[in-house]
C-alpha positions in Angstrom: -38.2 231.1 108.6 -40.5 227.8 108.0 -37.4 225.6 108.0 -36.0 227.1 111.3 -39.1 225.6 112.9 -37.5 222.3 112.5 -34.3 223.2 114.0 -35.1 222.2 118.0 -38.0 221.7 119.9 -38.3 225.1 121.4 -38.5 226.8 117.7 -41.2 223.9 116.8 -43.4 224.6 120.1 -43.8 228.0 118.6 -46.2 226.9 116.5 -48.6 226.2 119.5 -50.4 228.3 122.2 -48.3 228.9 125.3 -50.5 226.3 127.0 -49.2 223.7 124.9 -45.8 224.9 124.7 -45.7 224.5 128.7 -46.7 220.8 128.0 -44.1 219.8 125.4 -41.5 218.1 127.5 -44.0 215.6 129.1 -46.7 215.3 126.4 -45.3 215.8 122.9 -42.7 213.7 121.1 -39.3 215.3 120.9 -38.0 216.2 117.7 -34.9 213.8 117.7 -37.4 211.1 118.6 -39.8 211.9 115.8 -36.9 212.0 113.2 -35.5 208.6 114.4 -39.1 206.9 114.3 -40.0 208.5 111.1 -36.8 207.3 109.3 -37.7 203.7 110.5 -41.3 203.8 109.6 -41.4 205.7 106.4 -41.2 204.4 102.9 -42.5 205.8 99.7 -46.2 205.0 99.0 -46.7 203.8 102.7 -49.2 205.2 105.5 -48.0 205.8 109.0 -50.6 206.1 111.8 -49.9 208.2 115.0 -51.7 206.4 117.9 -52.9 209.4 120.1 -51.3 212.2 117.9 -51.8 215.0 120.2 -51.1 218.6 118.5 -49.5 216.5 115.6 -45.8 217.0 116.0 -44.5 213.6 115.0 -46.8 213.5 112.0 -45.9 217.1 111.1 -41.8 216.1 111.3 -42.3 212.9 109.7 -44.3 214.4 106.7 -41.9 217.2 106.2 -39.1 214.7 106.1 -40.5 211.9 103.9 -42.9 213.6 101.4 -43.4 210.4 99.7 -45.2 208.7 102.9 -48.5 209.7 104.0 -49.0 210.4 107.5 -52.1 210.3 109.7 -52.7 211.1 113.4 -55.7 209.9 115.2 -56.7 212.2 118.2 -59.8 212.1 120.3 -59.3 215.8 121.7 -61.1 218.2 119.1 -59.0 221.0 120.3 -55.6 219.2 119.5 -56.7 218.2 115.9 -57.7 221.9 115.7 -54.3 223.0 116.4 -52.5 220.2 114.5 -54.4 221.2 111.5 -53.4 224.7 112.0 -49.6 223.8 112.1 -50.3 221.7 109.0 -51.8 224.6 107.1 -49.2 226.9 108.1 -46.0 224.9 107.2 -47.9 223.8 104.0 -47.4 220.1 104.5 -49.7 218.0 102.2 -49.0 214.5 102.8 -50.8 214.5 106.3 -54.1 214.2 107.7 -55.4 214.6 111.4 -58.4 212.4 112.2 -60.8 213.3 115.0 -61.5 210.1 116.6 -60.9 207.6 119.4 -58.7 204.6 118.2 -61.5 202.4 118.7 -63.3 203.8 115.8 -60.1 203.4 113.4 -59.6 200.8 110.8 -56.0 199.5 111.5 -55.8 197.9 108.0 -56.0 201.3 106.3 -52.3 202.0 107.7 -48.9 200.4 107.1 -47.0 201.3 109.9 -47.6 202.5 113.2 -46.2 205.3 116.0 -47.2 205.0 119.6 -45.9 207.6 122.2 -47.9 205.9 124.9 -50.9 207.9 124.7 -52.8 205.6 127.0 -50.7 206.6 130.1 -52.8 209.4 131.0 -55.4 206.9 132.2 -53.0 205.8 134.9 -51.2 208.9 135.7 -53.4 211.1 137.9 -50.7 214.1 138.3 -49.9 214.7 134.6 -53.2 214.5 132.8 -53.4 216.9 129.6 -56.9 218.1 130.7 -60.2 216.8 131.6 -62.0 216.7 128.3 -61.9 212.8 127.8 -62.6 210.1 130.2 -59.7 208.3 131.7 -59.4 205.4 133.9 -57.2 202.5 135.0 -59.9 200.3 133.1 -59.7 202.3 129.8 -55.8 201.9 130.1 -56.2 198.3 130.1 -58.8 198.1 127.4 -56.9 200.6 125.0 -53.6 198.4 125.6 -55.5 195.1 124.9 -57.4 196.8 121.9 -54.0 198.0 120.3 -52.3 194.8 120.8 -55.0 192.9 119.3 -55.2 195.0 116.3 -51.5 195.0 115.8 -51.5 191.3 115.7 -54.1 191.3 112.9 -51.7 193.3 110.7 -49.5 191.4 108.0 -46.1 190.4 108.2 -43.7 193.6 107.8 -45.8 195.9 109.6 -43.5 198.2 111.9 -44.3 200.0 115.0 -42.1 202.5 117.0 -42.9 202.9 120.8 -41.7 205.7 122.8 -41.9 205.6 126.8 -44.1 202.6 126.5 -44.4 199.3 128.8 -44.2 197.1 125.8 -47.5 195.3 126.6 -49.2 196.5 123.6 -46.9 194.8 121.2 -47.1 191.0 121.0 -44.3 188.1 120.6 -45.4 188.2 116.7 -43.2 191.5 116.7 -39.3 191.3 116.5 -37.3 194.3 118.5 -34.9 195.7 116.0 -33.6 198.6 117.6 -33.8 200.1 121.0 -32.4 203.6 121.8 -32.5 206.6 124.1 -32.1 204.4 127.3 -34.5 201.8 126.0 -37.3 204.3 125.8 -37.3 204.3 121.9 -38.4 200.6 120.5 -38.8 199.7 116.9 -40.2 196.5 116.0 -41.2 194.5 112.8 -44.2 191.9 112.7 -42.6 188.4 111.9 -45.3 186.0 112.1 
């Protein structure tokens, strides 16, 4: 039964309450994207941080596929962290931890690689917000984007990041684009200097 959950997005969404299932296509990482992204980011003994992990879909898929890699998700909505942990416990996945925090409270140096499904976009999308439980604004979008870019630039050479549906402004010229798929929406980078 548990393995069937990873067959497709609809099966995976069964893990969550209906309100989250209805958001799936717009808010949560598609299964195919998670698999490709985790394959690029994972390596034995490394750690991957999902920036704005929501209900934890990317982390859960990555952690199941790559048990020798530690996955972390940071999410500022407590309710989402609760449901992510609930799914983690149901699936009995151990190489995974969800952190209830704002990205500005995270030490980037504690992680090797990063996944970013444009979690900042809700600050400028006034139609498709997840909910009203966190402050959003155009100024916050700009601040978070600059904050992420600055922290990624401090990471060592060889750091990887995958972006999905992102503007690309959070990744500097110190990163080399090594792959772009799904109509240029999924991009994989490695830091070269």
